[in-house]
C-alpha positions as CSV (number, residue, x, y, z in Angstrom):
1,M,-7.9,-5.9,-0.4
2,P,-10.6,-3.6,-1.7
3,T,-13.5,-2.8,0.5
4,P,-16.7,-4.8,-0.3
5,T,-19.1,-2.9,-2.4
6,K,-22.6,-2.1,-1.2
7,G,-25.7,-2.5,-3.3
8,P,-27.0,-5.2,-5.6
9,R,-25.0,-8.3,-6.3
10,L,-23.6,-9.2,-9.7
11,G,-26.3,-11.1,-11.6
12,G,-29.4,-11.5,-9.6
13,S,-28.7,-14.1,-6.8
14,P,-25.7,-15.2,-4.7
15,S,-25.4,-18.4,-6.7
16,H,-25.3,-16.5,-10.0
17,E,-22.6,-14.1,-8.7
18,K,-20.5,-17.1,-7.6
19,L,-20.8,-18.7,-11.1
20,M,-19.9,-15.4,-12.7
21,L,-16.8,-15.0,-10.6
22,A,-15.8,-18.6,-11.2
23,N,-16.1,-18.2,-14.9
24,M,-14.3,-14.9,-15.0
25,S,-11.4,-16.2,-12.9
26,A,-11.1,-19.3,-15.2
27,N,-11.0,-17.0,-18.2
28,L,-8.5,-14.8,-16.5
29,F,-6.2,-17.7,-15.7
30,E,-6.6,-19.1,-19.2
31,H,-6.0,-15.9,-21.2
32,R,-4.0,-13.9,-18.7
33,S,-6.2,-10.8,-19.2
34,I,-9.8,-10.1,-19.8
35,T,-11.9,-7.0,-20.6
36,T,-15.0,-6.5,-18.5
37,T,-16.8,-3.7,-16.7
38,L,-15.0,-1.9,-13.9
39,T,-17.4,-3.2,-11.2
40,K,-16.9,-6.8,-12.3
41,A,-13.1,-6.3,-12.4
42,K,-13.1,-4.9,-8.8
43,R,-15.2,-7.9,-7.6
44,L,-13.0,-10.4,-9.5
45,R,-9.7,-9.1,-8.1
46,P,-9.9,-10.4,-4.5
47,Y,-11.5,-13.7,-5.7
48,A,-8.7,-14.4,-8.2
49,E,-5.9,-13.3,-5.9
50,R,-7.3,-15.7,-3.2
51,L,-7.2,-18.5,-5.7
52,I,-3.6,-17.7,-6.6
53,T,-2.7,-17.7,-2.9
54,M,-4.2,-21.1,-2.5
55,A,-2.3,-22.4,-5.6
56,K,1.0,-21.1,-4.1
57,Q,0.5,-23.6,-1.3
58,G,0.7,-26.4,-3.9
59,D,-0.8,-29.3,-1.8
60,I,-3.7,-31.5,-2.7
61,A,-6.0,-29.9,-0.2
62,A,-5.4,-26.5,-1.8
63,R,-6.0,-28.0,-5.3
64,R,-9.4,-29.4,-4.1
65,R,-10.4,-26.0,-2.7
66,V,-9.5,-24.3,-6.0
67,V,-11.4,-26.9,-8.0
68,G,-14.4,-26.3,-5.8
69,K,-14.2,-22.5,-6.3
70,I,-13.7,-22.7,-10.1
71,S,-16.4,-25.4,-10.5
72,A,-14.2,-27.7,-12.7
73,N,-16.9,-29.7,-14.3
74,S,-15.6,-29.3,-17.8
75,A,-12.3,-30.3,-19.2
76,T,-11.3,-26.7,-19.9
77,H,-11.7,-25.7,-16.3
78,Q,-9.6,-28.7,-15.2
79,A,-6.9,-27.6,-17.6
80,V,-7.1,-24.1,-16.1
81,V,-6.6,-25.5,-12.6
82,H,-3.6,-27.5,-13.8
83,E,-2.1,-24.4,-15.5
84,L,-2.8,-22.3,-12.3
85,F,-0.8,-24.8,-10.2
86,T,2.0,-25.5,-12.6
87,V,2.6,-22.2,-14.4
88,I,1.0,-19.2,-12.7
89,A,1.6,-20.1,-9.0
90,P,5.4,-20.7,-9.5
91,A,5.7,-17.4,-11.4
92,M,4.1,-15.7,-8.4
93,A,6.2,-17.4,-5.8
94,E,8.4,-14.4,-5.1
95,R,5.5,-11.9,-5.1
96,Q,3.9,-11.2,-1.7
97,G,0.6,-10.0,-3.2
98,G,-0.8,-7.8,-5.9
99,Y,-1.1,-10.6,-8.4
100,T,-3.5,-8.7,-10.7
101,R,-3.8,-5.2,-12.1
102,I,-6.8,-3.2,-13.3
103,V,-6.4,-0.7,-16.1
104,K,-9.4,1.5,-17.0
105,I,-10.0,1.8,-20.8
106,G,-12.9,4.2,-21.0
107,N,-16.7,3.7,-21.4
108,R,-18.5,1.2,-23.5
109,K,-20.2,2.6,-26.6
110,G,-23.7,1.2,-26.1
111,D,-24.6,1.9,-22.5
112,N,-21.6,4.1,-21.4
113,A,-20.5,1.6,-18.8
114,P,-17.0,2.1,-17.5
115,M,-14.8,-0.7,-18.8
116,A,-11.5,-2.1,-17.6
117,V,-8.9,-4.7,-18.4
118,I,-7.9,-7.0,-15.5
119,E,-4.6,-8.9,-16.1
120,L,-2.2,-11.1,-14.2
121,V,1.1,-9.5,-13.2
122,M,3.5,-12.1,-14.6
123,E,6.6,-10.1,-14.6
124,P,9.2,-11.2,-12.1
125,V,9.8,-9.0,-9.0
126,S,12.5,-6.6,-10.0
127,P,15.7,-6.4,-7.9
128,K,15.0,-2.7,-7.4
129,Q,11.7,-3.5,-5.6
130,A,13.5,-6.1,-3.5
131,V,16.3,-3.7,-2.5
132,V,13.7,-1.0,-1.6
133,K,11.8,-3.5,0.6
134,E,15.1,-4.6,2.3
135,A,16.0,-1.0,2.9
136,E,12.6,-0.3,4.5
137,K,13.1,-3.3,6.7
138,A,16.6,-2.1,7.7
139,T,15.4,1.4,8.5
140,T,12.5,0.1,10.7
141,S,14.9,-2.3,12.5
142,T,17.4,0.5,13.2
143,A,14.7,2.8,14.4
144,S,13.4,0.2,16.8
145,A,17.0,-0.6,18.0
146,Q,17.5,3.2,18.7
147,T,14.3,3.5,20.7
148,E,15.3,0.4,22.7
149,S,18.8,1.8,23.3
150,N,17.3,5.2,24.4
151,E,15.1,3.4,26.9
152,A,18.0,1.3,28.2
153,E,20.2,4.4,28.9
154,S,21.1,5.1,32.5
155,P,19.3,7.9,34.4
156,E,22.6,9.8,34.7
157,V,22.8,10.2,30.9
158,A,19.1,11.2,30.8
159,T,19.7,13.9,33.5
160,T,22.7,15.3,31.6
161,E,20.6,15.5,28.5
162,N,17.9,17.3,30.4
163,E,20.5,19.7,31.9
164,S,21.9,20.4,28.5
165,A,18.5,21.1,27.1
166,Q,17.7,23.5,29.9
167,A,20.9,25.3,29.4
168,E,20.2,25.7,25.7
169,S,16.7,27.0,26.4
170,A,18.1,29.5,29.0
171,Q,20.7,30.7,26.5
172,A,18.0,31.2,23.8
173,E,15.9,33.2,26.3
174,S,18.9,35.5,27.1
175,T,19.6,36.1,23.5
176,E,16.0,37.0,22.9
177,T,16.0,39.5,25.8
178,Q,19.2,41.1,24.5
179,T,17.7,41.5,21.1
180,T,14.5,43.1,22.5
181,E,16.6,45.5,24.6
182,A,18.7,46.5,21.6
183,E,15.6,47.1,19.6
184,T,14.1,49.3,22.3
185,T,17.3,51.4,22.6
186,E,17.4,51.9,18.8
187,A,13.8,53.1,18.9
188,E,14.5,55.5,21.7
189,T,17.5,57.0,19.9
190,T,15.6,57.4,16.6
191,E,12.8,59.2,18.5
192,A,15.3,61.5,20.2
193,E,16.9,62.4,16.9
194,K,13.5,63.2,15.4
195,T,12.6,65.5,18.3
196,E,16.0,67.3,17.9
197,G,15.4,67.7,14.2
198,E,12.0,69.3,14.9
199,K,13.5,71.8,17.3
């Protein structure tokens, strides 16, 4: 969910902002996409997604809460609530979030305000996304199982692993010392050859 913006509210008062968000969400559910300023779209996104989450519950209490949020005084708003519960919420049943998307479309001609299109994501969840999510769950579960198995190992196995690690480090140190000795002998022989050549 986006972080709340700081500064002045939409409109002039809290009640005006609530009415603006209710009207914009009703228009969004009715037309599936609306064009507005980027600031209004960012404020509308969590509001509309919360209403869709309530509609996915499908019970009468959720319907009453949504009616209270959309201010269904008119027949058009009541039709929007009905469509939200019967068409939009079932289409979003498989989706775990991200019910809307915001697309920037440039600046408005008159006052140069940044504009955006906010729309409902009505496409079904693709099998590829579902497979990726299942694969992520599988990898996390195998990683947690491996850590649990490592913790459950006997101390003898842990000591043998420590001994093998120490042996590897000792072997690496011996190879390093051998290479440094070989380099020093090569340097000495080249110096001796130079001194002989000078004589």
